[in-house]
GUVEX-455291 format. One record per residue: chain; residue in one letter; residue number from 0; x negated, z negated, y negated of N, C-alpha, C in turn. Coordinates in nm, 3 decimals. Each point is the difference from the previous one (the first is absolute). Layout:
! residues N
unit:code:pos:n.X:n.Z:n.Y:ca.X:ca.Z:ca.Y:c.X:c.Z:c.Y
A:A:NUM:X:Z:Y:X:Z:Y:X:Z:Y
...
//
This chain:
! residues 231
unit:code:pos:n.X:n.Z:n.Y:ca.X:ca.Z:ca.Y:c.X:c.Z:c.Y
A:M:0:3.649:-13.490:-1.380:0.144:0.001:0.020:0.055:0.146:0.014
A:I:1:-0.035:0.086:-0.103:0.038:0.141:0.003:-0.118:0.085:0.037
A:S:2:0.010:0.078:0.106:-0.109:0.088:0.036:0.035:0.146:-0.011
A:L:3:0.128:0.033:-0.027:0.043:0.137:-0.016:0.108:0.011:-0.111
A:V:4:-0.024:0.088:-0.094:0.099:0.031:-0.103:0.054:0.137:0.025
A:V:5:0.127:0.014:0.016:0.069:0.131:0.024:0.078:0.037:-0.123
A:L:6:-0.034:0.114:-0.057:0.054:0.047:-0.126:0.064:0.132:0.011
A:D:7:0.113:0.018:-0.066:0.059:0.129:-0.017:-0.085:0.089:-0.089
A:M:8:0.026:0.133:0.002:-0.083:0.090:-0.079:0.073:0.033:-0.137
A:A:9:0.089:0.103:0.005:0.062:0.049:-0.126:0.086:-0.112:-0.062
A:G:10:-0.032:-0.029:-0.127:0.078:-0.101:-0.073:-0.062:-0.142:0.009
A:T:11:-0.085:-0.022:0.099:-0.065:-0.130:0.020:-0.146:0.004:-0.035
A:T:12:-0.073:0.089:0.067:-0.143:0.014:-0.032:-0.027:0.127:-0.082
A:V:13:0.091:0.098:0.017:-0.021:0.135:-0.056:0.107:0.028:-0.103
A:D:14:-0.045:0.035:-0.123:0.092:0.038:-0.108:0.016:0.150:0.006
A:E:15:0.115:0.047:0.049:0.027:0.142:0.007:0.121:0.043:-0.085
A:G:16:0.028:-0.089:-0.095:0.103:0.036:-0.104:0.141:0.022:0.056
A:G:17:0.030:-0.059:0.118:0.130:0.016:0.054:0.028:0.139:0.061
A:A:18:-0.105:0.075:0.028:0.018:0.139:0.054:0.065:-0.001:0.134
A:V:19:-0.027:-0.097:0.085:0.062:-0.006:0.133:0.148:-0.024:-0.012
A:Y:20:0.043:-0.078:-0.096:0.140:-0.023:-0.025:0.068:0.128:-0.036
A:D:21:-0.063:0.078:-0.096:0.060:0.124:-0.045:0.004:0.101:0.114
A:A:22:-0.111:0.007:0.074:-0.012:0.102:0.110:0.107:-0.029:0.110
A:L:23:0.022:-0.125:0.031:0.100:-0.033:0.102:0.138:0.034:-0.050
A:H:24:0.025:-0.034:-0.127:0.136:0.031:-0.055:0.024:0.152:0.004
A:H:25:-0.104:0.079:-0.039:0.011:0.146:-0.003:0.023:0.051:0.145
A:A:26:-0.075:-0.053:0.095:0.005:0.049:0.137:0.140:-0.013:0.057
A:V:27:0.061:-0.113:-0.027:0.134:-0.026:0.059:0.109:0.069:-0.083
A:A:28:-0.005:-0.022:-0.130:0.111:0.054:-0.085:0.004:0.152:0.000
A:A:29:-0.112:0.068:0.016:-0.001:0.145:-0.008:0.037:0.063:0.130
A:D:30:0.016:-0.076:0.110:0.026:0.061:0.128:0.145:0.041:0.011
A:E:31:0.022:0.107:0.080:0.133:0.056:0.014:0.102:-0.099:0.062
A:L:32:-0.053:-0.094:0.083:0.090:-0.099:0.063:0.067:-0.093:-0.108
A:N:33:-0.071:-0.013:-0.109:0.050:-0.089:-0.108:0.047:0.072:-0.126
A:A:34:0.041:0.120:0.014:0.049:0.078:-0.114:0.117:-0.071:-0.070
A:N:35:-0.012:-0.010:-0.128:0.104:-0.059:-0.087:0.020:-0.148:0.025
A:I:36:-0.096:-0.063:0.064:0.001:-0.145:0.023:-0.104:-0.066:-0.087
A:D:37:0.041:-0.109:-0.072:-0.098:-0.069:-0.085:-0.079:-0.105:0.081
A:I:38:-0.135:0.017:-0.004:-0.089:-0.103:0.059:-0.044:-0.089:-0.109
A:D:39:0.058:-0.122:-0.014:-0.031:-0.084:-0.119:-0.134:-0.070:0.017
A:A:40:-0.050:-0.052:-0.111:-0.126:-0.061:-0.012:-0.009:-0.124:0.088
A:D:41:0.104:-0.074:0.005:0.002:-0.127:0.081:-0.021:0.036:0.148
A:A:42:0.066:0.107:0.041:-0.009:0.039:0.141:-0.145:0.038:0.037
A:I:43:-0.066:0.073:-0.093:-0.139:0.033:0.025:-0.086:-0.124:0.007
A:Q:44:0.022:-0.095:-0.095:-0.082:-0.119:-0.006:0.008:-0.079:0.124
A:R:45:0.120:-0.001:0.060:0.019:-0.081:0.124:-0.088:0.049:0.117
A:W:46:-0.039:0.124:-0.006:-0.077:0.057:0.109:-0.142:0.027:-0.038
A:M:47:-0.045:-0.049:-0.115:-0.141:0.011:-0.033:-0.083:-0.089:0.088
A:G:48:-0.116:0.047:0.043:-0.084:-0.075:0.093:0.029:0.029:0.147
A:V:49:0.113:0.064:0.028:0.035:0.034:0.134:-0.067:0.134:0.041
A:E:50:-0.029:0.016:0.129:-0.054:0.127:0.049:0.093:0.110:-0.048
A:K:51:-0.061:0.107:-0.051:0.077:0.092:-0.081:0.103:0.084:0.076
A:R:52:-0.026:0.034:0.122:0.103:0.072:0.080:0.119:-0.093:0.026
A:M:53:-0.027:-0.129:0.033:0.112:-0.094:0.014:0.076:-0.011:-0.126
A:A:54:-0.065:-0.012:-0.115:0.066:-0.015:-0.130:0.088:0.123:-0.022
A:M:55:-0.047:0.116:0.030:0.085:0.121:-0.023:0.121:0.000:0.089
A:R:56:-0.018:-0.045:0.126:0.110:-0.006:0.097:0.106:-0.096:-0.047
A:E:57:-0.040:-0.117:-0.050:0.096:-0.099:-0.045:0.068:0.041:-0.131
A:L:58:-0.081:0.054:-0.093:0.064:0.044:-0.128:0.098:0.109:0.023
A:T:59:-0.029:0.093:0.087:0.091:0.112:0.027:0.127:-0.047:0.067
A:G:60:-0.017:-0.089:0.098:0.114:-0.045:0.074:0.095:-0.081:-0.092
A:A:61:-0.056:-0.078:-0.089:0.080:-0.079:-0.095:0.072:0.086:-0.100
A:A:62:-0.072:0.107:-0.045:0.057:0.087:-0.106:0.103:0.095:0.057
A:S:63:-0.024:0.058:0.114:0.090:0.107:0.050:0.094:-0.048:0.108
A:G:64:-0.038:-0.114:0.065:0.083:-0.046:0.111:-0.033:0.072:0.131
A:N:65:-0.100:0.088:-0.008:-0.040:0.077:0.121:-0.142:-0.040:0.040
A:E:66:-0.018:-0.008:0.133:-0.135:-0.028:0.048:-0.082:0.129:0.001
A:P:67:-0.108:0.006:-0.079:-0.076:0.127:-0.004:-0.080:0.018:0.127
A:D:68:-0.017:0.123:0.045:-0.080:0.029:0.117:-0.145:0.004:-0.035
A:D:69:-0.081:0.015:0.101:-0.149:-0.005:-0.024:-0.046:0.122:-0.084
A:E:70:0.065:0.110:0.016:-0.037:0.121:-0.076:0.023:-0.025:-0.151
A:S:71:0.114:-0.064:-0.029:0.024:-0.032:-0.145:-0.095:-0.097:-0.058
A:I:72:-0.037:-0.102:0.084:-0.092:-0.101:-0.049:-0.139:0.067:-0.026
A:E:73:-0.044:0.085:0.090:-0.129:0.068:-0.026:0.007:0.091:-0.119
A:R:74:0.111:0.060:-0.028:0.020:0.080:-0.123:-0.017:-0.088:-0.122
A:M:75:0.064:-0.115:0.004:-0.013:-0.091:-0.114:-0.140:-0.051:-0.018
A:Y:76:-0.058:-0.033:0.114:-0.143:-0.057:-0.001:-0.094:0.103:-0.059
A:H:77:0.020:0.124:0.033:-0.089:0.106:-0.051:0.014:0.007:-0.155
A:R:78:0.130:-0.007:-0.040:0.023:0.002:-0.145:-0.056:-0.123:-0.070
A:F:79:0.009:-0.113:0.061:-0.057:-0.123:-0.055:-0.150:0.012:-0.011
A:A:80:-0.070:0.035:0.109:-0.143:0.010:-0.001:-0.054:0.098:-0.098
A:T:81:0.070:0.115:-0.015:-0.040:0.100:-0.095:0.011:-0.051:-0.144
A:A:82:0.111:-0.064:-0.029:0.021:-0.055:-0.137:-0.100:-0.109:-0.030
A:L:83:-0.032:-0.085:0.100:-0.088:-0.110:-0.025:-0.143:0.052:-0.025
A:R:84:-0.041:0.094:0.085:-0.137:0.058:-0.019:-0.012:0.066:-0.134
A:S:85:0.100:0.069:-0.045:-0.002:0.067:-0.130:-0.009:-0.104:-0.110
A:A:86:0.074:-0.111:0.009:-0.001:-0.108:-0.103:-0.137:-0.060:0.000
A:Y:87:-0.060:-0.030:0.118:-0.130:-0.058:0.003:-0.110:0.090:-0.052
A:A:88:0.020:0.129:0.018:-0.103:0.096:-0.051:0.010:0.004:-0.149
A:A:89:0.121:-0.003:-0.057:0.018:0.008:-0.145:-0.042:-0.128:-0.067
A:E:90:0.025:-0.117:0.064:-0.040:-0.130:-0.057:-0.049:-0.088:0.112
A:P:91:-0.130:0.005:0.024:-0.061:-0.072:0.117:0.026:-0.151:-0.006
A:P:92:0.038:-0.064:0.113:0.021:-0.141:0.001:-0.131:-0.074:-0.028
A:T:93:0.013:-0.121:-0.049:-0.113:-0.088:-0.029:0.024:-0.137:0.056
A:P:94:-0.101:-0.081:0.025:0.018:-0.139:0.041:0.060:-0.079:-0.118
A:F:95:0.087:-0.094:0.025:0.042:-0.090:-0.103:-0.120:-0.081:-0.049
A:P:96:0.000:-0.043:-0.128:-0.113:-0.075:-0.048:-0.032:-0.124:0.083
A:G:97:-0.124:-0.017:0.032:-0.043:-0.120:0.069:0.008:0.013:0.154
A:V:98:0.063:0.105:0.051:0.023:0.009:0.142:-0.131:0.016:0.079
A:E:99:-0.083:0.091:-0.048:-0.129:0.020:0.076:-0.087:-0.127:-0.011
A:D:100:0.005:-0.071:-0.114:-0.076:-0.123:-0.005:0.054:-0.106:0.097
A:A:101:0.132:0.000:0.013:0.066:-0.090:0.096:-0.048:0.033:0.144
A:F:102:0.003:0.128:0.039:-0.053:0.043:0.128:-0.137:-0.056:0.023
A:S:103:-0.088:0.021:-0.098:-0.140:-0.046:0.011:-0.011:-0.146:0.022
A:S:104:0.079:-0.072:-0.087:-0.009:-0.148:0.004:0.054:-0.050:0.133
A:L:105:0.108:0.050:0.049:0.058:-0.046:0.127:-0.098:0.030:0.115
A:R:106:-0.055:0.118:0.006:-0.089:0.035:0.109:-0.130:-0.078:-0.007
A:A:107:-0.046:-0.030:-0.122:-0.121:-0.079:-0.015:0.018:-0.138:0.056
A:N:108:0.122:-0.044:0.004:0.031:-0.134:0.049:0.046:0.002:0.146
A:G:109:-0.031:0.110:0.068:0.038:0.005:0.140:0.142:0.033:0.035
A:I:110:0.078:0.043:-0.098:0.142:0.037:0.018:0.010:0.150:0.019
A:Q:111:0.055:0.045:0.110:0.020:0.140:0.020:0.123:0.053:-0.079
A:V:112:-0.011:0.126:-0.043:0.105:0.065:-0.083:0.057:0.115:0.076
A:A:113:0.128:0.001:0.027:0.069:0.108:0.064:0.106:0.057:-0.098
A:L:114:0.014:0.131:-0.002:0.105:0.066:-0.074:0.101:0.057:0.098
A:T:115:0.129:-0.024:-0.030:0.106:0.056:0.078:0.090:0.080:-0.092
A:T:116:0.066:0.106:0.059:0.075:0.090:-0.085:0.115:0.061:0.080
A:G:117:0.103:0.040:-0.078:0.108:0.080:0.062:-0.036:0.145:0.007
A:F:118:-0.114:0.042:-0.060:-0.049:0.137:0.005:-0.046:0.029:0.142
A:A:119:0.012:0.125:0.038:-0.069:0.046:0.122:-0.146:0.028:-0.032
A:R:120:-0.082:0.015:0.104:-0.141:0.018:-0.018:-0.035:0.125:-0.083
A:D:121:0.085:0.102:0.008:-0.031:0.124:-0.075:0.012:-0.018:-0.153
A:I:122:0.063:-0.107:-0.046:0.005:-0.034:-0.139:-0.097:-0.112:-0.033
A:A:123:-0.009:-0.097:0.089:-0.084:-0.116:-0.028:-0.150:0.036:-0.012
A:D:124:-0.049:0.085:0.088:-0.138:0.028:0.002:-0.045:0.078:-0.131
A:P:125:0.073:0.107:-0.041:-0.034:0.061:-0.129:0.010:-0.093:-0.120
A:L:126:0.096:-0.096:0.002:0.009:-0.096:-0.107:-0.122:-0.094:0.000
A:L:127:-0.048:-0.043:0.114:-0.119:-0.084:0.004:-0.118:0.080:-0.056
A:E:128:-0.009:0.129:0.036:-0.108:0.078:-0.046:0.000:0.019:-0.153
A:T:129:0.122:0.019:-0.056:0.015:0.012:-0.143:-0.051:-0.133:-0.068
A:L:130:0.034:-0.113:0.057:-0.043:-0.129:-0.056:-0.145:-0.032:0.022
A:G:131:-0.062:0.074:0.091:-0.144:-0.028:0.038:-0.014:-0.117:0.082
A:W:132:0.106:-0.041:0.075:-0.006:-0.117:0.083:-0.036:0.042:0.144
A:S:133:-0.095:-0.070:0.056:-0.046:0.022:0.140:0.048:-0.112:0.088
A:V:134:0.000:0.023:0.129:0.053:-0.096:0.095:-0.104:-0.033:0.106
A:G:135:-0.026:-0.129:0.018:-0.099:-0.045:0.098:-0.064:-0.126:-0.039
A:V:136:-0.092:-0.047:0.081:-0.068:-0.128:-0.022:-0.072:-0.008:-0.133
A:D:137:-0.072:0.105:-0.033:-0.076:0.002:-0.125:0.065:0.086:-0.106
A:A:138:0.131:0.011:0.002:0.072:0.091:-0.091:0.082:-0.076:-0.098
A:T:139:0.101:0.068:-0.059:0.088:-0.064:-0.100:0.096:-0.100:0.065
A:I:140:0.059:0.043:0.111:0.098:-0.079:0.072:-0.028:0.008:0.151
A:D:141:0.061:-0.085:0.078:-0.034:-0.009:0.139:0.078:0.098:0.086
A:V:142:0.136:0.009:-0.020:0.087:0.085:0.082:0.114:0.052:-0.085
A:V:143:0.058:0.112:0.044:0.121:0.052:-0.061:0.097:0.029:0.117
A:V:144:0.127:-0.040:-0.014:0.100:0.026:0.105:0.113:0.077:-0.071
A:C:145:0.038:0.114:0.059:0.105:0.085:-0.060:0.131:-0.013:0.076
A:G:146:0.108:0.038:-0.072:0.130:-0.019:0.051:0.033:0.078:0.124
A:D:147:-0.073:0.110:0.022:0.023:0.081:0.123:-0.084:-0.043:0.119
A:E:148:-0.067:-0.115:-0.018:-0.091:-0.045:0.109:0.050:-0.126:0.073
A:V:149:0.125:-0.039:-0.033:0.066:-0.112:0.068:0.137:0.048:0.041
A:T:150:0.063:-0.076:0.093:0.132:0.039:0.047:0.104:-0.018:-0.102
A:Q:151:-0.013:-0.095:-0.086:0.091:-0.022:-0.115:-0.077:-0.047:-0.121
A:G:152:0.030:0.059:-0.113:-0.057:-0.046:-0.124:0.070:-0.119:-0.059
A:R:153:-0.033:-0.040:-0.122:0.067:-0.110:-0.064:0.152:0.024:-0.008
A:P:154:0.078:-0.106:0.010:-0.032:-0.143:-0.001:-0.051:-0.062:0.132
A:A:155:-0.011:0.086:0.103:-0.060:-0.052:0.125:-0.141:-0.044:-0.028
A:P:156:-0.055:-0.088:0.081:-0.131:-0.056:-0.024:-0.114:0.075:0.060
A:Y:157:0.020:0.117:0.058:-0.097:0.065:0.084:-0.122:0.057:-0.078
A:L:158:0.018:0.043:-0.125:-0.114:0.034:-0.080:-0.097:-0.111:-0.013
A:I:159:0.052:-0.120:-0.022:-0.081:-0.120:-0.012:-0.072:-0.035:0.131
A:F:160:0.080:0.008:0.109:-0.058:-0.031:0.131:-0.108:0.097:0.038
A:R:161:0.018:0.130:-0.039:-0.108:0.097:0.028:-0.120:-0.025:-0.080
A:A:162:0.017:-0.045:-0.124:-0.120:-0.030:-0.082:-0.068:-0.123:0.057
A:M:163:0.071:-0.096:0.056:-0.060:-0.114:0.066:-0.080:0.042:0.124
A:E:164:0.063:0.091:0.078:-0.068:0.048:0.120:-0.131:0.066:-0.039
A:L:165:0.003:0.087:-0.102:-0.119:0.075:-0.034:-0.110:-0.086:-0.057
A:T:166:0.037:-0.117:-0.055:-0.102:-0.085:-0.063:-0.027:-0.128:0.086
A:A:167:0.062:-0.001:0.121:-0.024:-0.107:0.092:0.041:-0.135:-0.053
A:V:168:0.104:-0.004:-0.077:0.058:-0.128:-0.048:0.116:-0.034:0.091
A:Q:169:-0.007:-0.115:0.061:0.097:-0.033:0.110:0.119:-0.077:-0.045
A:S:170:-0.005:-0.067:-0.110:0.113:-0.088:-0.040:0.052:0.039:-0.141
A:V:171:0.129:0.006:-0.011:0.065:0.023:-0.131:-0.023:-0.113:-0.095
A:E:172:-0.046:-0.117:0.049:-0.033:-0.109:-0.088:-0.119:0.031:-0.089
A:H:173:-0.074:0.108:0.035:-0.122:0.037:-0.077:0.029:0.126:-0.083
A:V:174:0.125:0.039:-0.014:0.037:0.129:-0.067:0.077:-0.026:-0.130
A:L:175:-0.041:0.074:-0.104:0.076:0.008:-0.127:0.049:0.144:-0.013
A:V:176:0.129:0.016:-0.029:0.058:0.131:-0.018:0.051:0.016:-0.142
A:A:177:-0.030:0.107:-0.070:0.043:0.013:-0.135:0.050:0.142:-0.028
A:G:178:0.106:0.015:-0.082:0.051:0.128:-0.034:0.098:-0.006:-0.115
A:D:179:0.041:0.115:-0.049:0.084:0.007:-0.120:0.144:0.036:0.030
A:T:180:0.041:0.005:0.128:0.138:0.034:0.033:0.065:-0.110:0.083
A:I:181:0.128:0.002:0.014:0.078:-0.098:0.081:-0.047:0.016:0.145
A:V:182:-0.019:0.122:0.045:-0.030:0.016:0.148:-0.143:-0.050:0.029
A:D:183:-0.089:0.005:-0.100:-0.129:-0.059:0.017:0.012:-0.148:0.035
A:L:184:0.084:-0.071:-0.080:0.017:-0.143:0.022:0.073:-0.026:0.132
A:Q:185:0.096:0.083:0.029:0.075:-0.020:0.127:-0.092:0.021:0.120
A:A:186:-0.089:0.099:-0.007:-0.093:0.021:0.114:-0.095:-0.116:0.016
A:G:187:-0.053:-0.054:-0.115:-0.078:-0.120:0.008:0.065:-0.118:0.064
A:T:188:0.125:-0.020:-0.041:0.081:-0.111:0.056:0.025:0.025:0.149
A:N:189:0.040:0.125:0.035:0.022:0.033:0.137:-0.125:-0.020:0.089
A:A:190:-0.114:0.023:-0.060:-0.129:-0.019:0.075:-0.031:-0.153:0.011
A:G:191:0.059:-0.081:-0.080:-0.033:-0.145:0.001:-0.130:-0.026:-0.073
A:A:192:-0.038:0.086:-0.095:-0.125:-0.016:-0.068:-0.005:-0.131:-0.080
A:R:193:-0.113:-0.060:-0.008:-0.013:-0.130:-0.067:0.030:0.013:-0.149
A:C:194:-0.038:0.108:-0.063:0.032:0.025:-0.141:0.072:0.136:-0.015
A:V:195:0.110:0.000:-0.068:0.075:0.127:-0.029:0.013:0.007:-0.148
A:V:196:-0.070:0.097:-0.061:-0.019:0.001:-0.146:0.067:0.118:-0.060
A:G:197:0.085:-0.020:-0.096:0.059:0.112:-0.079:-0.090:0.030:-0.116
A:V:198:-0.025:0.131:-0.025:-0.091:0.045:-0.106:0.079:0.089:-0.096
A:A:199:0.006:-0.040:-0.129:0.088:0.067:-0.095:-0.066:0.118:-0.079
A:T:200:-0.066:0.084:0.080:-0.062:0.124:-0.060:0.087:0.123:0.031
A:G:201:0.106:-0.012:0.077:0.082:0.107:0.032:0.123:0.001:-0.099
A:K:202:0.112:0.043:0.056:0.123:0.011:-0.080:0.078:-0.133:-0.009
A:L:203:-0.038:-0.096:0.086:0.070:-0.131:-0.001:-0.087:-0.109:-0.061
A:G:204:0.067:-0.087:-0.078:-0.069:-0.112:-0.063:0.014:-0.123:0.085
A:H:205:-0.044:-0.113:-0.058:0.001:-0.129:0.073:0.147:-0.039:0.034
A:R:206:0.090:0.034:-0.089:0.144:-0.048:0.029:0.050:0.070:0.129
A:E:207:-0.019:0.139:0.006:0.053:0.069:0.110:-0.074:-0.034:0.129
A:L:208:-0.135:-0.010:-0.006:-0.076:-0.033:0.116:0.030:-0.142:0.045
A:G:209:0.027:-0.080:-0.100:0.026:-0.144:0.037:0.124:-0.031:0.076
A:R:210:0.090:0.097:0.004:0.121:-0.020:0.074:-0.021:0.013:0.151
A:E:211:-0.110:0.062:0.037:-0.037:0.019:0.140:-0.092:-0.120:0.041
A:R:212:0.001:-0.036:0.129:-0.083:-0.110:0.048:-0.150:0.036:-0.026
A:H:213:-0.073:-0.102:-0.058:-0.144:0.026:-0.029:-0.068:-0.132:-0.013
A:T:214:-0.131:0.002:-0.008:-0.075:-0.129:-0.025:-0.057:0.000:-0.143
A:H:215:-0.030:0.118:-0.055:-0.058:0.011:-0.133:0.039:0.126:-0.067
A:L:216:0.001:0.000:-0.133:0.025:0.118:-0.084:-0.115:0.015:-0.093
A:L:217:-0.053:0.120:-0.015:-0.118:0.024:-0.088:0.029:0.119:-0.086
A:D:218:-0.068:0.009:-0.110:0.007:0.115:-0.088:-0.080:0.120:0.058
A:S:219:-0.100:-0.028:0.081:-0.088:0.106:0.042:-0.085:-0.047:0.120
A:V:220:-0.038:0.095:0.080:-0.095:-0.030:0.111:-0.134:-0.062:-0.051
A:A:221:-0.030:0.031:-0.124:-0.120:-0.058:-0.062:0.001:-0.153:0.001
A:Q:222:0.118:-0.058:0.015:0.010:-0.146:-0.003:-0.015:-0.063:0.145
A:L:223:-0.016:0.085:0.097:-0.012:-0.055:0.140:-0.127:-0.087:0.020
A:P:224:-0.116:0.034:-0.045:-0.116:-0.086:0.024:0.018:-0.140:-0.050
A:P:225:0.045:-0.014:-0.125:0.023:-0.145:-0.049:0.112:-0.071:0.076
A:L:226:0.102:0.078:0.047:0.105:-0.058:0.078:-0.055:-0.053:0.131
A:L:227:-0.081:0.076:0.066:-0.064:-0.045:0.125:-0.090:-0.113:-0.017
A:Q:228:-0.073:-0.008:-0.110:-0.086:-0.113:-0.032:0.084:-0.124:-0.017
A:S:229:0.115:0.011:-0.064:0.086:-0.115:-0.020:0.059:-0.054:0.133
A:L:230:0.013:0.090:0.096:0.056:-0.042:0.129:-0.101:-0.084:0.075
//
């Protein structure tokens, strides 16, 4: 039934202590375009999981009422990437408990595993290296798709479609999508995936995730193999 599982990275498979949340807040709030403007926590949460330059553009526009130009966005992105790399160096991210076992179990049963992320490749690749995760047929996971590799990131479905293309999966009826943010669920729904799973390892619990359209809610990605067996 399911031949491809598409998973978010930070907050879903990777425990990075909320560093991406803090780095995004710092990147936007510290910029001169947003001087003396409060960027509240709810606003940041709404854009978690989204491609980061898009998130910065939307947050800045909402806070200041001004559309930031590309130079301003690149300035914010540089600040974001620098802060995130520093945070990861000080406290390296780790897999959530049971995630690597879930990868192994899924792949042993012929199910491909794709990771998708709002990170650009310049952040995603060093993160994978820190985790010791390799990509390929005989590796940890099958493919990784980054937010800067599609025309639109989440909540658009294109990260999922690109993962399907790379793994030669032709029907969304064979795809399960899981993530810890609202836009993860929206992307899965927009893709028409057979299963759209909220995972409560990020900042949102079952109640918040449950308000968005979904098929299942789990405490952890570690629960995916038994879920698929039950299906």
